[in-house]
N, C-alpha and C positions, 0 to 999 in steps of 0.2 A: 344884130342887136334886137332884143325883144323887151317890151315894156308894157305895163298896164295903162290903158288910156280910157277916158270918158269923152265921148263925142256928144255935144249938146246942140240941139237943133230946135229953133222956134219958128221956122218958116221964113225968117228974115236973115238969119246968119247961122253959121256952123262954127262952133268953138271946140277946140281940143284941149283937154286937161291931161296932165300926166306925162307930157313929153319931156325927156331929159334936158333938152335945149330950150324949153319954153314953148309957148303956144304958136309961135311963128317959125319954129325950127324945121317943120316939114310941111308939105302941101299934099293933101290927099288927092289921089287920082280922080279925074272927073267922073268916072263910072261909080266910084264909091260915094262921091258927093250927090250925084243924081239919085242913087239908091237911098241914101239917108233922107233927102228931101221928099222922095216918094213915100217912104215909111211915115214921115211926119204928116204928109197930106192925108194918108189913109187913117192914121190915128186921130188927127184933128177932126176928120169928117165923122168919126164914130164916137169921139169923146168930146162933147161940147165945151167942157170947161178945161180942156188940156191947155197948158201954158207952154210946155216944151217936152221933148223926149231926151233922154240921156241913154246913149248906147255904150255899154261897157264892152271892152274888148282888149285884145292884144295887138300892139303895133309892132311891125317888123320893119327894120331899115336895112338897107343894102343897096344893090343896084336899082331896085324898085321898092318903093314904099308900099306896104300892104297892111291890111287890117283883117283880123278874124274876130268877129263879134260874138259875145256870149249872152247878153241880156238887153232888155229894153225897159227903162223906167219911164213912166208917164207921170209928169208933174202936174198936179191940179191944185192950184192955190198953195196953201200951207201943207197939203197932203200929197200923196202920190202912191203909186203901186207899180210892181213889176208885172209885165205881161206874162201870161203862162208860157212855159218853155216851148210848147208846140206852136203857139201863135208866133213867138219871136223867130223860131227856126224857119217857119213858113215865110214870114215877111223878109227875112234875110235872103232866103233862097229865091224868092220871086223878084227880088230887087238887086240881085247881083253882088251881095255882100257875103263873103265866106263866113260860115258858121264855125265857131271855135271847135266844136266837137267833130268837125271835118276840116282840120286846119289847113291853111295855106302851105303848100309845099314849095320850097325854093329849089 
């Protein structure tokens, strides 16, 4: 099964929106959680007023839960912006998160 998700990270917690069974219906693999937290730490270090990041992606369920991400939104107060595609792709690659344009193969 494939579905669109948003993974929100603020350095304290990781929340997933868009799961068909609700936010507690799956658990992300530890490697994905570590990657998301590392991306947050890098963004937070560079963007002083960042409140959280939201990673958009595709979730896949089956024998193994997987995520292929496609963008990163940086929330800054009431405003925010998407990171450039090349920056997002590099952050995903360097932190072990499959990039949607090179999707997870089951």
